[in-house]
C-alpha positions in Angstrom: -46.9 -29.4 24.9 -43.3 -30.0 23.9 -41.0 -27.4 22.3 -43.6 -24.8 23.8 -42.6 -21.1 22.8 -42.2 -18.9 26.1 -42.9 -15.5 24.2 -44.6 -14.6 21.1 -43.5 -11.0 20.1 -46.2 -9.1 18.0 -45.1 -6.1 16.0 -48.0 -4.2 14.0 -46.3 -2.4 11.0 -48.2 0.5 8.7 -45.8 2.4 6.4 -42.7 1.7 8.5 -40.2 2.0 5.5 -38.2 5.0 7.3 -38.2 3.0 10.5 -37.1 0.0 8.8 -34.7 2.1 6.9 -33.3 3.6 10.8 -32.7 -0.3 11.8 -35.5 -0.9 13.8 -36.0 -4.4 13.2 -31.8 -4.8 13.5 -32.1 -3.8 16.9 -34.9 -6.4 17.7 -32.7 -9.3 16.2 -29.4 -7.7 18.2 -31.1 -8.4 21.5 -32.8 -11.9 20.8 -29.5 -12.8 20.0 -28.8 -13.2 23.6 -32.2 -13.9 24.5 -32.9 -17.0 26.9 -36.1 -18.1 26.1 -37.6 -19.8 23.4 -39.7 -17.3 20.9 -41.3 -15.7 17.8 -41.6 -12.9 16.2 -45.2 -12.0 14.2 -45.1 -9.0 12.4 -48.7 -7.6 11.3 -48.6 -5.4 8.3 -51.7 -3.3 8.5 -51.9 -2.9 4.7 -48.9 -0.7 4.2 -48.7 1.8 1.2 -45.1 2.2 1.3 -42.3 -0.6 0.7 -42.7 -1.8 4.1 -43.9 -5.7 3.1 -41.6 -6.0 0.7 -38.7 -5.0 3.0 -40.2 -7.1 5.9 -40.4 -10.1 3.7 -36.7 -9.5 2.7 -35.8 -9.4 6.4 -37.2 -12.1 7.6 -36.7 -14.5 4.8 -33.9 -16.7 6.4 -35.4 -16.4 9.8 -37.3 -19.5 10.7 -39.1 -17.7 14.0 -40.8 -14.9 12.2 -43.7 -14.6 10.1 -45.3 -11.9 8.3 -48.9 -11.8 8.3 -50.5 -9.0 6.0 -53.9 -7.6 7.1 -56.2 -5.2 4.8 -55.7 -1.7 6.3 -58.2 -1.8 9.7 -56.1 0.3 12.0 -53.6 -1.1 14.9 -56.2 -2.8 17.1 -57.0 -5.4 14.2 -53.0 -5.7 13.7 -52.4 -6.7 17.1 -55.6 -8.6 17.9 -54.5 -10.9 14.4 -51.3 -11.2 15.7 -52.7 -12.6 18.9 -54.9 -14.8 17.2 -52.1 -16.2 15.5 -49.5 -16.4 18.5 -48.3 -19.8 19.5 -46.4 -18.6 22.9 -47.0 -18.9 26.5 -47.2 -15.2 26.5 -47.5 -12.4 24.1 -45.7 -9.0 24.2 -46.6 -6.3 21.5 -44.2 -3.6 21.0 -44.1 -0.9 18.5 -42.4 -1.2 15.0 -39.9 2.2 15.6 -38.8 0.7 19.4 -39.4 3.6 21.3 -39.4 1.1 23.8 -36.4 -1.0 23.2 -37.3 -5.0 23.2 -34.7 -5.1 26.1 -36.9 -3.4 28.4 -39.2 -6.7 28.7 -36.6 -7.9 31.0 -38.3 -5.4 33.8 -41.7 -6.9 32.7 -41.2 -10.5 33.3 -40.7 -10.7 37.1 -44.2 -9.9 37.3 -45.2 -13.1 35.6 -44.0 -15.1 38.6 -45.9 -12.9 40.9 -49.1 -13.7 39.7 -50.2 -10.8 37.2 -51.8 -11.6 34.3 -51.5 -8.2 32.2 -47.9 -6.3 32.7 -48.0 -2.7 30.8 -44.4 -0.4 30.4 -45.3 3.0 31.9 -43.8 6.3 31.0 -45.3 7.9 34.0 -44.7 6.5 37.1 -41.3 6.8 39.4 -38.6 5.4 37.6 -39.6 5.8 34.1 -37.5 7.9 31.3 -38.6 9.7 28.4 -36.6 11.2 25.9 -37.1 13.5 22.9 -40.7 14.3 23.7 -41.8 17.7 22.3 -43.8 19.2 25.4 -47.1 19.8 23.5 -47.2 16.1 23.2 -46.3 15.1 27.1 -48.8 17.8 27.9 -51.6 16.1 25.8 -50.4 12.5 26.9 -51.3 13.7 30.8 -54.4 15.4 30.0 -55.6 12.2 28.2 -54.3 10.0 31.1 -56.3 11.9 33.5 -59.6 11.6 31.4 -58.9 8.0 31.0 -58.4 7.7 34.7 -61.7 9.7 35.6 -63.7 8.1 33.0 -62.3 4.4 32.7 -59.3 3.3 34.8 -58.5 4.7 37.7 -55.7 4.1 39.2 -53.3 3.3 35.8 -51.5 5.8 34.8 -50.1 5.2 31.5 -52.6 3.4 28.9 -50.7 4.3 25.6 -47.5 3.1 26.0 -47.2 0.5 23.1 -45.1 -1.7 25.3 -47.4 -4.8 27.0 -47.1 -8.4 28.0 -50.1 -10.9 28.8 -50.5 -14.1 29.7 -51.5 -15.9 26.4 -54.9 -16.9 27.9 -55.8 -13.2 29.0 -54.6 -12.1 26.0 -56.5 -14.2 23.5 -59.6 -13.8 26.0 -59.6 -10.2 26.1 -59.0 -9.6 22.7 -61.8 -11.5 21.1 -64.0 -9.1 22.8 -62.9 -5.6 21.7 -65.3 -3.9 20.1 -64.1 -0.2 19.2 -61.8 -0.5 16.4 -61.8 2.2 13.1 -61.3 1.6 9.5 -59.1 4.6 8.1 -57.8 5.1 4.6 -54.3 5.7 3.8 -53.3 6.9 7.5 -52.2 5.5 10.6 -54.8 5.6 13.7 -54.1 3.8 17.1 -57.5 4.6 18.7 -57.9 3.3 22.6 -57.9 -0.2 21.9 -55.1 0.0 24.8 -57.8 1.5 27.2 -60.6 -1.2 26.2 -57.9 -4.1 26.6 -57.0 -2.9 30.2 -60.8 -2.2 31.0 -61.8 -5.6 30.2 -58.8 -6.9 31.4 -60.0 -5.1 35.2 -63.4 -6.0 34.6 -62.6 -9.4 33.9 -60.4 -10.0 37.2 -57.3 -10.2 35.4 -54.3 -8.7 37.5 -52.7 -5.9 36.3 -49.4 -4.2 36.8 -47.7 -1.1 35.8 -43.8 -1.0 35.5 -41.7 2.0 34.7 -39.7 1.7 31.4 -37.5 3.4 29.1 -39.4 5.6 26.2 -37.8 7.7 23.4 -40.0 10.0 21.3 -39.4 9.3 17.3 -41.0 11.9 15.2 -43.5 10.7 12.8 -45.5 12.6 10.3 -48.1 9.8 10.0 -49.8 10.7 12.8 -52.7 13.7 13.5 -52.3 14.2 17.6 -55.1 16.7 17.5 -57.2 14.9 15.5 -56.5 11.1 16.9 -56.5 12.8 20.7 -60.1 13.8 19.9 -61.0 10.5 18.7 -59.1 8.4 21.1 -61.3 10.7 23.6 -64.5 9.7 21.7 -63.4 6.2 22.0 -63.1 6.2 25.7 -66.7 7.5 26.3 -67.7 4.7 23.8 -66.0 2.1 26.0 -67.8 3.7 29.3 -71.2 3.6 27.1 -70.6 -0.2 25.8 -70.1 -0.9 29.6 -73.3 0.7 31.0 -75.3 -0.6 28.1 -73.8 -4.3 29.1 -72.5 -4.7 25.9 -69.2 -6.4 27.7 -71.4 -8.4 29.9 -70.6 -9.3 33.8 -67.6 -9.7 35.4 -66.3 -13.1 34.4 
């Protein structure tokens, strides 16, 4: 195929007006100015209630390799899934709108593509990772959640929730088409444990996964209820395990 795109960058968005005004997308464009590969940026808006869509539309108007997809509000899993469906690149990266992990960190992930890995995930928990400005309570809750995930579903993976993951497109389209644990939330952001399901399915289907240390910076937000969402994410992990026990994911491919 001629003019094949090397990397599709998927950015889910929900009520990101504040992060937009702080220059989150400017950080992305600044890095991409010197990016040595062909790329596309797909922003999937998850039914934002603020001025996000209008601001993003204005931002991408003069950028031919940027697209905005307008979803109804279905949660982060559905937004990223839509981006995967629409992606044209050989590889797919999804990254959070606020750029808590800067896009430039993808350079740490690329070498693992050449080593034969299908899924390369940014990690804040393994040796070499750096995290800044994170409240102690959130760090503790994250560690507890990661421990639960390892015990129930994904032994050996230390950080499933970092929103910075690179996948070969075949693996991404294959896995995302099989996600079952999704949520419809009203007027609020919700991430859920779709990252856990993604990696669980990746392991089950025989895809090779690498966990790579990255830099991550905490950005304060009022859009997420950490206690309520942590409980719901724990229940999601149980649903994933139950789905597997009931054979809803099928056998290993």
